[in-house]
N, CA, C and O atoms as CSV, one atom per row, in Angstrom:
chain,resi,resn,atom,element,x,y,z
A,1,LEU,N,N,-8.956,-10.723,-19.257
A,1,LEU,CA,C,-8.978,-9.636,-18.422
A,1,LEU,C,C,-9.090,-10.240,-16.963
A,1,LEU,O,O,-9.854,-11.171,-16.709
A,2,THR,N,N,-8.350,-9.697,-16.113
A,2,THR,CA,C,-8.409,-10.048,-14.739
A,2,THR,C,C,-8.273,-8.963,-13.857
A,2,THR,O,O,-7.444,-8.068,-14.024
A,3,VAL,N,N,-9.180,-9.029,-12.791
A,3,VAL,CA,C,-9.171,-7.774,-11.805
A,3,VAL,C,C,-8.531,-8.277,-10.542
A,3,VAL,O,O,-8.654,-9.446,-10.176
A,4,VAL,N,N,-7.867,-7.398,-9.905
A,4,VAL,CA,C,-7.167,-7.675,-8.590
A,4,VAL,C,C,-7.603,-6.535,-7.616
A,4,VAL,O,O,-7.327,-5.345,-7.769
A,5,LEU,N,N,-8.280,-7.040,-6.656
A,5,LEU,CA,C,-8.555,-5.966,-5.508
A,5,LEU,C,C,-7.439,-6.152,-4.454
A,5,LEU,O,O,-7.115,-7.265,-4.042
A,6,ILE,N,N,-6.891,-5.040,-4.055
A,6,ILE,CA,C,-5.730,-5.083,-3.146
A,6,ILE,C,C,-6.237,-4.269,-1.828
A,6,ILE,O,O,-6.743,-3.150,-1.916
A,7,ASP,N,N,-6.072,-4.857,-0.778
A,7,ASP,CA,C,-6.187,-4.159,0.605
A,7,ASP,C,C,-4.986,-4.161,1.341
A,7,ASP,O,O,-4.424,-5.236,1.550
A,8,LEU,N,N,-4.471,-3.004,1.801
A,8,LEU,CA,C,-3.328,-2.905,2.558
A,8,LEU,C,C,-3.580,-3.533,3.989
A,8,LEU,O,O,-4.536,-3.219,4.698
A,9,ASP,N,N,-2.666,-4.404,4.309
A,9,ASP,CA,C,-2.834,-5.101,5.638
A,9,ASP,C,C,-2.444,-4.158,6.796
A,9,ASP,O,O,-1.507,-3.368,6.676
A,10,GLU,N,N,-3.170,-4.258,7.902
A,10,GLU,CA,C,-2.824,-3.651,9.067
A,10,GLU,C,C,-2.724,-2.048,8.895
A,10,GLU,O,O,-2.008,-1.407,9.664
A,11,PHE,N,N,-3.401,-1.466,7.948
A,11,PHE,CA,C,-3.352,0.026,7.714
A,11,PHE,C,C,-3.817,0.790,8.892
A,11,PHE,O,O,-3.271,1.865,9.137
A,12,LYS,N,N,-4.763,0.351,9.641
A,12,LYS,CA,C,-5.307,1.023,10.818
A,12,LYS,C,C,-4.209,1.091,11.842
A,12,LYS,O,O,-4.027,2.108,12.512
A,13,ALA,N,N,-3.525,0.074,11.954
A,13,ALA,CA,C,-2.387,0.110,12.947
A,13,ALA,C,C,-1.367,1.176,12.591
A,13,ALA,O,O,-0.892,1.877,13.484
A,14,ILE,N,N,-0.995,1.333,11.260
A,14,ILE,CA,C,-0.096,2.375,10.906
A,14,ILE,C,C,-0.695,3.731,11.263
A,14,ILE,O,O,0.020,4.571,11.810
A,15,ASN,N,N,-1.988,3.989,10.977
A,15,ASN,CA,C,-2.523,5.232,11.378
A,15,ASN,C,C,-2.398,5.466,12.850
A,15,ASN,O,O,-2.007,6.553,13.274
A,16,ASP,N,N,-2.755,4.367,13.726
A,16,ASP,CA,C,-2.840,4.525,15.168
A,16,ASP,C,C,-1.505,4.705,15.780
A,16,ASP,O,O,-1.334,5.429,16.761
A,17,GLN,N,N,-0.540,4.027,15.184
A,17,GLN,CA,C,0.911,4.128,15.777
A,17,GLN,C,C,1.552,5.245,15.282
A,17,GLN,O,O,2.231,5.862,16.103
A,18,HIS,N,N,1.507,5.721,14.000
A,18,HIS,CA,C,2.386,6.751,13.571
A,18,HIS,C,C,1.577,7.982,13.053
A,18,HIS,O,O,2.184,8.926,12.547
A,19,GLY,N,N,0.239,7.988,13.169
A,19,GLY,CA,C,-0.506,9.194,12.786
A,19,GLY,C,C,-0.920,9.191,11.355
A,19,GLY,O,O,-0.253,8.564,10.532
A,20,HIS,N,N,-2.043,9.895,10.995
A,20,HIS,CA,C,-2.663,9.973,9.849
A,20,HIS,C,C,-1.704,10.506,8.673
A,20,HIS,O,O,-1.816,10.097,7.517
A,21,ALA,N,N,-0.807,11.402,9.055
A,21,ALA,CA,C,0.135,11.891,8.040
A,21,ALA,C,C,0.987,10.838,7.431
A,21,ALA,O,O,1.234,10.879,6.226
A,22,VAL,N,N,1.445,9.904,8.190
A,22,VAL,CA,C,2.243,8.693,7.798
A,22,VAL,C,C,1.309,7.807,7.055
A,22,VAL,O,O,1.707,7.291,6.011
A,23,GLY,N,N,0.127,7.583,7.481
A,23,GLY,CA,C,-0.975,6.914,6.703
A,23,GLY,C,C,-1.099,7.450,5.286
A,23,GLY,O,O,-1.071,6.696,4.314
A,24,ASP,N,N,-1.232,8.716,5.193
A,24,ASP,CA,C,-1.472,9.316,3.931
A,24,ASP,C,C,-0.194,9.168,3.059
A,24,ASP,O,O,-0.313,9.013,1.843
A,25,GLN,N,N,1.059,9.214,3.672
A,25,GLN,CA,C,2.278,8.916,2.888
A,25,GLN,C,C,2.398,7.549,2.308
A,25,GLN,O,O,2.951,7.339,1.228
A,26,VAL,N,N,1.804,6.522,3.138
A,26,VAL,CA,C,1.663,5.199,2.755
A,26,VAL,C,C,0.751,5.074,1.563
A,26,VAL,O,O,1.126,4.430,0.583
A,27,LEU,N,N,-0.354,5.620,1.596
A,27,LEU,CA,C,-1.267,5.555,0.542
A,27,LEU,C,C,-0.860,6.239,-0.771
A,27,LEU,O,O,-1.116,5.707,-1.852
A,28,VAL,N,N,-0.255,7.362,-0.682
A,28,VAL,CA,C,0.314,8.090,-1.794
A,28,VAL,C,C,1.361,7.246,-2.374
A,28,VAL,O,O,1.320,6.922,-3.561
A,29,GLY,N,N,2.355,6.855,-1.536
A,29,GLY,CA,C,3.553,6.063,-2.017
A,29,GLY,C,C,3.160,4.777,-2.605
A,29,GLY,O,O,3.772,4.371,-3.593
A,30,PHE,N,N,2.169,4.073,-2.080
A,30,PHE,CA,C,1.738,2.700,-2.497
A,30,PHE,C,C,1.103,3.029,-4.017
A,30,PHE,O,O,1.495,2.453,-5.032
A,31,SER,N,N,0.185,3.928,-3.999
A,31,SER,CA,C,-0.490,4.163,-5.324
A,31,SER,C,C,0.520,4.528,-6.380
A,31,SER,O,O,0.405,4.053,-7.509
A,32,GLN,N,N,1.491,5.337,-6.075
A,32,GLN,CA,C,2.343,5.784,-7.131
A,32,GLN,C,C,3.326,4.638,-7.502
A,32,GLN,O,O,3.688,4.481,-8.668
A,33,ARG,N,N,3.716,3.904,-6.569
A,33,ARG,CA,C,4.573,2.693,-6.954
A,33,ARG,C,C,3.792,1.647,-7.693
A,33,ARG,O,O,4.336,0.967,-8.564
A,34,LEU,N,N,2.499,1.498,-7.359
A,34,LEU,CA,C,1.657,0.562,-8.055
A,34,LEU,C,C,1.489,1.019,-9.519
A,34,LEU,O,O,1.688,0.199,-10.416
A,35,ALA,N,N,1.152,2.214,-9.789
A,35,ALA,CA,C,1.029,2.839,-11.100
A,35,ALA,C,C,2.255,2.673,-11.969
A,35,ALA,O,O,2.220,2.433,-13.176
A,36,GLN,N,N,3.336,2.824,-11.239
A,36,GLN,CA,C,4.629,2.699,-12.120
A,36,GLN,C,C,4.994,1.181,-12.356
A,36,GLN,O,O,5.836,0.910,-13.212
A,37,SER,N,N,4.423,0.244,-11.667
A,37,SER,CA,C,4.773,-1.084,-11.725
A,37,SER,C,C,4.007,-1.952,-12.690
A,37,SER,O,O,4.360,-3.099,-12.962
A,38,VAL,N,N,2.957,-1.368,-13.191
A,38,VAL,CA,C,2.132,-2.160,-14.161
A,38,VAL,C,C,2.357,-1.579,-15.617
A,38,VAL,O,O,2.963,-0.532,-15.842
A,39,ARG,N,N,1.778,-2.412,-16.589
A,39,ARG,CA,C,1.908,-2.065,-17.965
A,39,ARG,C,C,1.024,-0.724,-18.245
A,39,ARG,O,O,0.099,-0.426,-17.490
A,40,GLN,N,N,1.344,0.007,-19.298
A,40,GLN,CA,C,0.634,1.157,-19.615
A,40,GLN,C,C,-0.975,0.908,-19.925
A,40,GLN,O,O,-1.886,1.704,-19.697
A,41,ARG,N,N,-1.065,-0.318,-20.466
A,41,ARG,CA,C,-2.413,-0.774,-20.933
A,41,ARG,C,C,-3.347,-1.109,-19.764
A,41,ARG,O,O,-4.572,-1.070,-19.883
A,42,ASP,N,N,-2.727,-1.433,-18.650
A,42,ASP,CA,C,-3.523,-1.842,-17.449
A,42,ASP,C,C,-4.027,-0.569,-16.769
A,42,ASP,O,O,-3.550,0.537,-17.021
A,43,ALA,N,N,-4.963,-0.768,-15.939
A,43,ALA,CA,C,-5.592,0.378,-15.166
A,43,ALA,C,C,-5.324,0.112,-13.644
A,43,ALA,O,O,-5.299,-1.042,-13.217
A,44,VAL,N,N,-5.130,1.168,-12.856
A,44,VAL,CA,C,-4.828,1.182,-11.507
A,44,VAL,C,C,-5.770,2.214,-10.853
A,44,VAL,O,O,-6.031,3.236,-11.488
A,45,GLY,N,N,-6.264,2.031,-9.705
A,45,GLY,CA,C,-7.111,3.052,-9.053
A,45,GLY,C,C,-7.244,2.834,-7.663
A,45,GLY,O,O,-7.133,1.674,-7.267
A,46,ARG,N,N,-7.480,3.815,-6.785
A,46,ARG,CA,C,-7.620,3.599,-5.434
A,46,ARG,C,C,-9.266,3.679,-5.381
A,46,ARG,O,O,-9.880,4.574,-5.961
A,47,ILE,N,N,-9.882,2.682,-4.649
A,47,ILE,CA,C,-11.315,2.566,-4.680
A,47,ILE,C,C,-11.872,2.962,-3.281
A,47,ILE,O,O,-13.086,2.895,-3.087
A,48,GLY,N,N,-11.105,3.333,-2.393
A,48,GLY,CA,C,-11.484,3.855,-1.122
A,48,GLY,C,C,-10.655,3.220,-0.065
A,48,GLY,O,O,-10.159,2.098,-0.158
A,49,GLY,N,N,-10.533,4.113,1.054
A,49,GLY,CA,C,-9.796,3.774,2.205
A,49,GLY,C,C,-8.414,3.194,1.763
A,49,GLY,O,O,-7.704,3.868,1.016
A,50,GLU,N,N,-8.018,1.990,2.189
A,50,GLU,CA,C,-6.766,1.450,1.771
A,50,GLU,C,C,-7.008,0.321,0.782
A,50,GLU,O,O,-6.240,-0.641,0.784
A,51,GLU,N,N,-7.998,0.381,-0.037
A,51,GLU,CA,C,-8.287,-0.527,-1.121
A,51,GLU,C,C,-7.925,-0.009,-2.490
A,51,GLU,O,O,-8.191,1.155,-2.792
A,52,PHE,N,N,-7.345,-0.806,-3.304
A,52,PHE,CA,C,-7.010,-0.451,-4.602
A,52,PHE,C,C,-7.395,-1.528,-5.665
A,52,PHE,O,O,-7.490,-2.703,-5.311
A,53,LEU,N,N,-7.614,-1.165,-6.931
A,53,LEU,CA,C,-7.941,-1.965,-7.926
A,53,LEU,C,C,-6.899,-2.020,-9.085
A,53,LEU,O,O,-6.340,-1.017,-9.528
A,54,LEU,N,N,-6.710,-3.174,-9.492
A,54,LEU,CA,C,-5.812,-3.421,-10.814
A,54,LEU,C,C,-6.848,-4.057,-11.834
A,54,LEU,O,O,-7.571,-5.002,-11.519
A,55,VAL,N,N,-6.855,-3.470,-13.054
A,55,VAL,CA,C,-7.409,-4.234,-14.051
A,55,VAL,C,C,-6.237,-4.480,-15.133
A,55,VAL,O,O,-5.611,-3.612,-15.740
A,56,LEU,N,N,-6.104,-5.820,-15.216
A,56,LEU,CA,C,-4.973,-6.426,-15.959
A,56,LEU,C,C,-5.487,-6.987,-17.290
A,56,LEU,O,O,-6.152,-8.023,-17.282
A,57,THR,N,N,-5.214,-6.361,-18.407
A,57,THR,CA,C,-5.787,-6.727,-19.789
A,57,THR,C,C,-4.856,-7.821,-20.340
A,57,THR,O,O,-3.657,-7.854,-20.061
A,58,ASP,N,N,-5.469,-8.720,-21.139
A,58,ASP,CA,C,-4.797,-9.807,-21.661
A,58,ASP,C,C,-3.903,-10.615,-20.747
A,58,ASP,O,O,-2.788,-11.023,-21.072
A,59,THR,N,N,-4.542,-10.831,-19.461
A,59,THR,CA,C,-3.859,-11.473,-18.409
A,59,THR,C,C,-4.674,-12.532,-17.784
A,59,THR,O,O,-5.837,-12.244,-17.501
A,60,GLY,N,N,-4.252,-13.668,-17.538
A,60,GLY,CA,C,-5.030,-14.711,-16.902
A,60,GLY,C,C,-4.665,-14.642,-15.435
A,60,GLY,O,O,-4.057,-13.693,-14.939
A,61,HIS,N,N,-5.100,-15.768,-14.738
A,61,HIS,CA,C,-4.886,-15.990,-13.379
A,61,HIS,C,C,-3.448,-16.011,-12.971
A,61,HIS,O,O,-3.030,-15.332,-12.033
A,62,GLU,N,N,-2.658,-16.845,-13.731
A,62,GLU,CA,C,-1.239,-17.018,-13.424
A,62,GLU,C,C,-0.389,-15.762,-13.730
A,62,GLU,O,O,0.631,-15.487,-13.098
A,63,GLY,N,N,-0.873,-15.038,-14.725
A,63,GLY,CA,C,-0.126,-13.707,-15.002
A,63,GLY,C,C,-0.459,-12.688,-13.839
A,63,GLY,O,O,0.395,-11.913,-13.410
A,64,ALA,N,N,-1.584,-12.731,-13.419
A,64,ALA,CA,C,-2.067,-11.826,-12.339
A,64,ALA,C,C,-1.244,-12.213,-11.032
A,64,ALA,O,O,-0.766,-11.318,-10.334
A,65,LEU,N,N,-1.095,-13.482,-10.726
A,65,LEU,CA,C,-0.387,-13.828,-9.569
A,65,LEU,C,C,1.076,-13.405,-9.729
A,65,LEU,O,O,1.701,-13.008,-8.746
A,66,ARG,N,N,1.647,-13.481,-10.960
A,66,ARG,CA,C,3.018,-12.979,-11.199
A,66,ARG,C,C,3.137,-11.453,-10.855
A,66,ARG,O,O,4.109,-10.990,-10.258
A,67,VAL,N,N,2.101,-10.736,-11.268
A,67,VAL,CA,C,2.179,-9.224,-11.084
A,67,VAL,C,C,2.112,-9.039,-9.569
A,67,VAL,O,O,2.886,-8.281,-8.986
A,68,VAL,N,N,1.216,-9.715,-8.977
A,68,VAL,CA,C,0.954,-9.504,-7.360
A,68,VAL,C,C,2.319,-9.884,-6.709
A,68,VAL,O,O,2.788,-9.172,-5.821
A,69,ASN,N,N,2.960,-11.008,-7.149
A,69,ASN,CA,C,4.182,-11.497,-6.380
A,69,ASN,C,C,5.338,-10.428,-6.653
A,69,ASN,O,O,6.166,-10.138,-5.790
A,70,GLU,N,N,5.318,-9.865,-7.938
A,70,GLU,CA,C,6.336,-8.863,-8.154
A,70,GLU,C,C,6.182,-7.643,-7.344
A,70,GLU,O,O,7.130,-7.048,-6.831
A,71,LEU,N,N,4.814,-7.260,-7.242
A,71,LEU,CA,C,4.565,-6.118,-6.308
A,71,LEU,C,C,4.970,-6.335,-4.945
A,71,LEU,O,O,5.652,-5.497,-4.354
A,72,ARG,N,N,4.547,-7.532,-4.346
A,72,ARG,CA,C,4.935,-7.807,-3.023
A,72,ARG,C,C,6.462,-7.907,-2.738
A,72,ARG,O,O,6.931,-7.551,-1.658
A,73,ALA,N,N,7.136,-8.354,-3.646
A,73,ALA,CA,C,8.659,-8.453,-3.592
A,73,ALA,C,C,9.276,-7.099,-3.728
A,73,ALA,O,O,10.333,-6.844,-3.150
A,74,LEU,N,N,8.635,-6.189,-4.498
A,74,LEU,CA,C,9.143,-4.752,-4.583
A,74,LEU,C,C,8.931,-4.155,-3.290
A,74,LEU,O,O,9.906,-3.581,-2.806
A,75,PHE,N,N,7.784,-4.172,-2.583
A,75,PHE,CA,C,7.554,-3.477,-1.367
A,75,PHE,C,C,8.342,-4.112,-0.162
A,75,PHE,O,O,8.711,-3.422,0.788
A,76,ALA,N,N,8.580,-5.459,-0.252
A,76,ALA,CA,C,9.356,-6.031,0.722
A,76,ALA,C,C,10.828,-5.628,0.715
A,76,ALA,O,O,11.450,-5.468,1.766
A,77,ALA,N,N,11.416,-5.455,-0.591
A,77,ALA,CA,C,12.822,-5.170,-0.735
A,77,ALA,C,C,13.099,-3.677,-0.655
A,77,ALA,O,O,14.199,-3.261,-0.292
A,78,ASP,N,N,12.109,-2.885,-0.991
A,78,ASP,CA,C,12.440,-1.409,-1.066
A,78,ASP,C,C,11.290,-0.666,-0.507
A,78,ASP,O,O,10.373,-0.248,-1.213
A,79,ALA,N,N,11.359,-0.500,0.849
A,79,ALA,CA,C,10.319,0.279,1.565
A,79,ALA,C,C,10.250,1.647,0.982
A,79,ALA,O,O,11.240,2.174,0.475
A,80,LEU,N,N,9.000,2.270,1.058
A,80,LEU,CA,C,8.937,3.623,0.567
A,80,LEU,C,C,9.830,4.673,1.256
A,80,LEU,O,O,10.004,4.592,2.472
A,81,PRO,N,N,10.365,5.587,0.584
A,81,PRO,CA,C,11.157,6.439,1.161
A,81,PRO,C,C,10.462,7.488,2.146
A,81,PRO,O,O,9.312,7.843,1.889
A,82,HIS,N,N,11.101,7.976,3.226
A,82,HIS,CA,C,10.651,8.838,4.063
A,82,HIS,C,C,9.548,8.362,4.993
A,82,HIS,O,O,8.796,9.159,5.555
A,83,LEU,N,N,9.462,6.961,5.152
A,83,LEU,CA,C,8.489,6.464,6.114
A,83,LEU,C,C,9.315,6.211,7.459
A,83,LEU,O,O,10.514,5.946,7.370
A,84,PRO,N,N,8.768,6.280,8.544
A,84,PRO,CA,C,9.437,5.992,9.804
A,84,PRO,C,C,9.732,4.388,9.826
A,84,PRO,O,O,9.048,3.511,9.297
A,85,ALA,N,N,11.032,4.227,10.643
A,85,ALA,CA,C,11.408,2.951,10.748
A,85,ALA,C,C,10.273,2.101,11.348
A,85,ALA,O,O,9.483,2.539,12.186
A,86,GLY,N,N,10.255,0.823,10.842
A,86,GLY,CA,C,9.220,-0.082,11.310
A,86,GLY,C,C,7.869,-0.009,10.544
A,86,GLY,O,O,6.965,-0.793,10.833
A,87,VAL,N,N,7.746,0.796,9.707
A,87,VAL,CA,C,6.590,0.815,8.921
A,87,VAL,C,C,6.648,-0.015,7.616
A,87,VAL,O,O,7.328,0.356,6.659
A,88,HIS,N,N,5.934,-1.118,7.609
A,88,HIS,CA,C,6.061,-2.110,6.638
A,88,HIS,C,C,4.745,-2.212,5.818
A,88,HIS,O,O,3.656,-2.239,6.392
A,89,ILE,N,N,4.861,-2.265,4.507
A,89,ILE,CA,C,3.652,-2.348,3.800
A,89,ILE,C,C,3.412,-3.631,3.197
A,89,ILE,O,O,4.150,-4.112,2.337
A,90,GLY,N,N,2.263,-4.246,3.699
A,90,GLY,CA,C,1.857,-5.622,3.199
A,90,GLY,C,C,0.547,-5.521,2.696
A,90,GLY,O,O,-0.131,-4.535,2.985
A,91,PHE,N,N,0.067,-6.496,1.916
A,91,PHE,CA,C,-1.296,-6.453,1.210
A,91,PHE,C,C,-1.769,-7.805,1.024
A,91,PHE,O,O,-1.025,-8.785,1.040
A,92,SER,N,N,-3.172,-7.848,0.825
A,92,SER,CA,C,-3.863,-9.103,0.587
A,92,SER,C,C,-4.659,-8.790,-0.716
A,92,SER,O,O,-4.992,-7.640,-1.005
A,93,THR,N,N,-4.932,-9.828,-1.450
A,93,THR,CA,C,-5.632,-9.615,-2.836
A,93,THR,C,C,-6.653,-10.573,-2.979
A,93,THR,O,O,-6.597,-11.645,-2.376
A,94,GLY,N,N,-7.664,-10.248,-3.795
A,94,GLY,CA,C,-8.676,-10.969,-4.339
A,94,GLY,C,C,-8.624,-10.952,-5.875
A,94,GLY,O,O,-8.715,-9.888,-6.486
A,95,ILE,N,N,-8.484,-12.093,-6.475
A,95,ILE,CA,C,-8.244,-11.987,-7.899
A,95,ILE,C,C,-9.358,-12.770,-8.681
A,95,ILE,O,O,-9.770,-13.863,-8.293
A,96,ALA,N,N,-9.765,-12.212,-9.677
A,96,ALA,CA,C,-11.000,-12.883,-10.575
A,96,ALA,C,C,-10.646,-12.533,-11.983
A,96,ALA,O,O,-10.452,-11.381,-12.373
A,97,GLN,N,N,-10.575,-13.630,-12.731
A,97,GLN,CA,C,-10.393,-13.614,-14.223
A,97,GLN,C,C,-11.796,-13.576,-14.764
A,97,GLN,O,O,-12.686,-14.316,-14.342
A,98,ALA,N,N,-11.967,-12.627,-15.776
A,98,ALA,CA,C,-13.246,-12.536,-16.260
A,98,ALA,C,C,-13.673,-13.845,-17.247
A,98,ALA,O,O,-12.890,-14.373,-18.037
A,99,GLU,N,N,-14.881,-14.202,-17.067
A,99,GLU,CA,C,-15.481,-15.298,-17.807
A,99,GLU,C,C,-16.570,-14.669,-18.733
A,99,GLU,O,O,-17.016,-13.539,-18.536
A,100,ALA,N,N,-16.953,-15.453,-19.723
A,100,ALA,CA,C,-17.975,-14.864,-20.665
A,100,ALA,C,C,-19.186,-14.615,-20.020
A,100,ALA,O,O,-19.924,-13.764,-20.517
A,101,SER,N,N,-19.561,-15.251,-18.912
A,101,SER,CA,C,-20.892,-14.947,-18.271
A,101,SER,C,C,-20.920,-13.784,-17.355
A,101,SER,O,O,-21.959,-13.350,-16.858
A,102,ASP,N,N,-19.640,-13.254,-17.132
A,102,ASP,CA,C,-19.401,-12.215,-16.090
A,102,ASP,C,C,-19.975,-10.885,-16.492
A,102,ASP,O,O,-19.855,-10.526,-17.663
A,103,THR,N,N,-20.586,-10.133,-15.620
A,103,THR,CA,C,-20.777,-8.770,-15.829
A,103,THR,C,C,-19.793,-8.032,-15.010
A,103,THR,O,O,-19.074,-8.639,-14.216
A,104,ALA,N,N,-19.718,-6.604,-15.180
A,104,ALA,CA,C,-18.769,-5.987,-14.347
A,104,ALA,C,C,-19.001,-6.160,-12.800
A,104,ALA,O,O,-18.096,-6.195,-11.966
A,105,ASP,N,N,-20.354,-6.263,-12.537
A,105,ASP,CA,C,-20.756,-6.462,-11.159
A,105,ASP,C,C,-20.243,-7.882,-10.611
A,105,ASP,O,O,-19.676,-7.970,-9.522
A,106,THR,N,N,-20.478,-8.966,-11.427
A,106,THR,CA,C,-20.206,-10.253,-11.036
A,106,THR,C,C,-18.711,-10.455,-10.788
A,106,THR,O,O,-18.275,-11.060,-9.809
A,107,LEU,N,N,-17.929,-9.884,-11.780
A,107,LEU,CA,C,-16.493,-9.944,-11.665
A,107,LEU,C,C,-16.082,-9.264,-10.450
A,107,LEU,O,O,-15.331,-9.860,-9.678
A,108,TRP,N,N,-16.493,-8.055,-10.180
A,108,TRP,CA,C,-16.160,-7.318,-8.895
A,108,TRP,C,C,-16.563,-8.120,-7.658
A,108,TRP,O,O,-15.758,-8.301,-6.744
A,109,GLN,N,N,-17.694,-8.556,-7.632
A,109,GLN,CA,C,-18.101,-9.525,-6.413
A,109,GLN,C,C,-17.297,-10.681,-6.227
A,109,GLN,O,O,-17.053,-11.006,-5.065
A,110,ARG,N,N,-16.823,-11.390,-7.198
A,110,ARG,CA,C,-15.873,-12.465,-7.138
A,110,ARG,C,C,-14.609,-12.029,-6.663
A,110,ARG,O,O,-14.116,-12.645,-5.719
A,111,ALA,N,N,-14.028,-11.105,-7.141
A,111,ALA,CA,C,-12.708,-10.521,-6.519
A,111,ALA,C,C,-12.895,-10.017,-5.090
A,111,ALA,O,O,-12.017,-10.219,-4.251
A,112,ASP,N,N,-13.973,-9.393,-4.807
A,112,ASP,CA,C,-14.265,-9.030,-3.498
A,112,ASP,C,C,-14.260,-10.129,-2.435
A,112,ASP,O,O,-13.653,-10.100,-1.364
A,113,ARG,N,N,-15.063,-11.133,-2.928
A,113,ARG,CA,C,-15.114,-12.441,-2.157
A,113,ARG,C,C,-13.709,-13.068,-1.768
A,113,ARG,O,O,-13.396,-13.445,-0.638
A,114,GLY,N,N,-12.881,-13.114,-2.966
A,114,GLY,CA,C,-11.560,-13.493,-2.787
A,114,GLY,C,C,-10.746,-12.695,-1.821
A,114,GLY,O,O,-9.950,-13.236,-1.053
A,115,LEU,N,N,-10.945,-11.425,-1.862
A,115,LEU,CA,C,-10.302,-10.478,-0.905
A,115,LEU,C,C,-10.626,-10.759,0.516
A,115,LEU,O,O,-9.729,-10.840,1.355
A,116,TYR,N,N,-11.933,-10.917,0.826
A,116,TYR,CA,C,-12.338,-11.284,2.182
A,116,TYR,C,C,-11.755,-12.554,2.569
A,116,TYR,O,O,-11.215,-12.597,3.674
A,117,ARG,N,N,-11.771,-13.587,1.851
A,117,ARG,CA,C,-11.159,-14.847,2.106
A,117,ARG,C,C,-9.617,-14.686,2.535
A,117,ARG,O,O,-9.095,-15.246,3.499
A,118,ALA,N,N,-9.027,-13.859,1.678
A,118,ALA,CA,C,-7.511,-13.672,1.956
A,118,ALA,C,C,-7.434,-12.936,3.234
A,118,ALA,O,O,-6.539,-13.278,4.006
A,119,LYS,N,N,-8.190,-12.027,3.565
A,119,LYS,CA,C,-8.045,-11.196,4.839
A,119,LYS,C,C,-8.323,-12.168,5.994
A,119,LYS,O,O,-7.641,-12.195,7.019
A,120,ASP,N,N,-9.352,-12.948,5.759
A,120,ASP,CA,C,-9.834,-13.897,6.920
A,120,ASP,C,C,-8.859,-15.051,7.157
A,120,ASP,O,O,-8.861,-15.618,8.250
A,121,SER,N,N,-7.985,-15.443,6.132
A,121,SER,CA,C,-7.034,-16.465,6.320
A,121,SER,C,C,-5.661,-16.035,6.742
A,121,SER,O,O,-4.705,-16.809,6.708
A,122,GLY,N,N,-5.579,-14.803,7.137
A,122,GLY,CA,C,-4.254,-14.334,7.712
A,122,GLY,C,C,-3.635,-13.250,7.079
A,122,GLY,O,O,-2.520,-12.926,7.488
A,123,ARG,N,N,-4.098,-12.686,6.247
A,123,ARG,CA,C,-3.536,-11.467,5.466
A,123,ARG,C,C,-2.252,-11.965,4.793
A,123,ARG,O,O,-1.743,-13.066,5.000
A,124,GLY,N,N,-1.748,-10.939,3.888
A,124,GLY,CA,C,-0.541,-11.274,3.055
A,124,GLY,C,C,-0.864,-12.371,2.077
A,124,GLY,O,O,0.048,-13.047,1.601
A,125,ARG,N,N,-2.121,-12.575,1.757
A,125,ARG,CA,C,-2.454,-13.725,0.892
A,125,ARG,C,C,-3.118,-13.279,-0.379
A,125,ARG,O,O,-3.574,-12.139,-0.469
A,126,ASP,N,N,-3.188,-14.150,-1.373
A,126,ASP,CA,C,-3.745,-13.946,-2.604
A,126,ASP,C,C,-4.813,-15.019,-2.813
A,126,ASP,O,O,-4.454,-16.196,-2.782
A,127,VAL,N,N,-6.027,-14.728,-3.013
A,127,VAL,CA,C,-7.144,-15.748,-3.246
A,127,VAL,C,C,-7.729,-15.528,-4.611
A,127,VAL,O,O,-8.182,-14.441,-4.968
A,128,PHE,N,N,-7.702,-16.546,-5.318
A,128,PHE,CA,C,-8.328,-16.512,-6.618
A,128,PHE,C,C,-9.820,-16.888,-6.403
A,128,PHE,O,O,-10.146,-17.816,-5.663
A,129,ALA,N,N,-10.698,-16.131,-7.078
A,129,ALA,CA,C,-12.059,-16.361,-6.862
A,129,ALA,C,C,-12.611,-16.978,-8.204
A,129,ALA,O,O,-12.759,-16.308,-9.226
A,130,PRO,N,N,-12.902,-18.328,-8.102
A,130,PRO,CA,C,-13.415,-18.957,-9.398
A,130,PRO,C,C,-14.838,-18.460,-9.802
A,130,PRO,O,O,-15.596,-17.977,-8.961
A,131,PRO,N,N,-15.156,-18.586,-11.042
A,131,PRO,CA,C,-16.558,-18.307,-11.446
A,131,PRO,C,C,-17.644,-18.919,-10.493
A,131,PRO,O,O,-17.516,-20.012,-9.941
A,132,THR,N,N,-18.661,-18.138,-10.371
A,132,THR,CA,C,-19.893,-18.765,-9.799
A,132,THR,C,C,-20.535,-19.817,-10.595
A,132,THR,O,O,-20.892,-19.507,-11.731
A,133,PRO,N,N,-20.747,-21.070,-10.157
A,133,PRO,CA,C,-21.495,-21.964,-10.892
A,133,PRO,C,C,-22.742,-21.558,-11.359
A,133,PRO,O,O,-23.461,-20.910,-10.599
A,134,THR,N,N,-23.121,-21.833,-12.491
A,134,THR,CA,C,-24.492,-21.573,-12.987
A,134,THR,C,C,-25.304,-22.591,-12.817
A,134,THR,O,O,-24.784,-23.705,-12.871
A,135,THR,N,N,-26.648,-22.505,-12.589
A,135,THR,CA,C,-27.538,-23.603,-12.311
A,135,THR,C,C,-28.468,-23.767,-13.420
A,135,THR,O,O,-29.320,-24.655,-13.386
């Protein structure tokens, strides 16, 4: 099991430059395309604002990176219909593969730390969050 936290890059700029109606179109379009792009046994959800969660079953770190890269390529090659020219959808991710010692909380926290590192390192990045060492 691997969780992927996704945060849309520069979403505030889309709202500021094009208005909240366009921002809403981006959120709806992104979530629909995301749900259509994963396997039926995986879970997708919007967790607030411009953040989304993928729960990938029977998937390790490398498989999660493949999914994320496919999503990134999909959005780069085929912008969402009906968006104004110049509106591009990019995202950053934090990825955490479940370990035997993880709880739902620790898994979430690791993915969240990875997402913060991805955003801090320039956006459009994917950061794998390794397990927290035990003492």
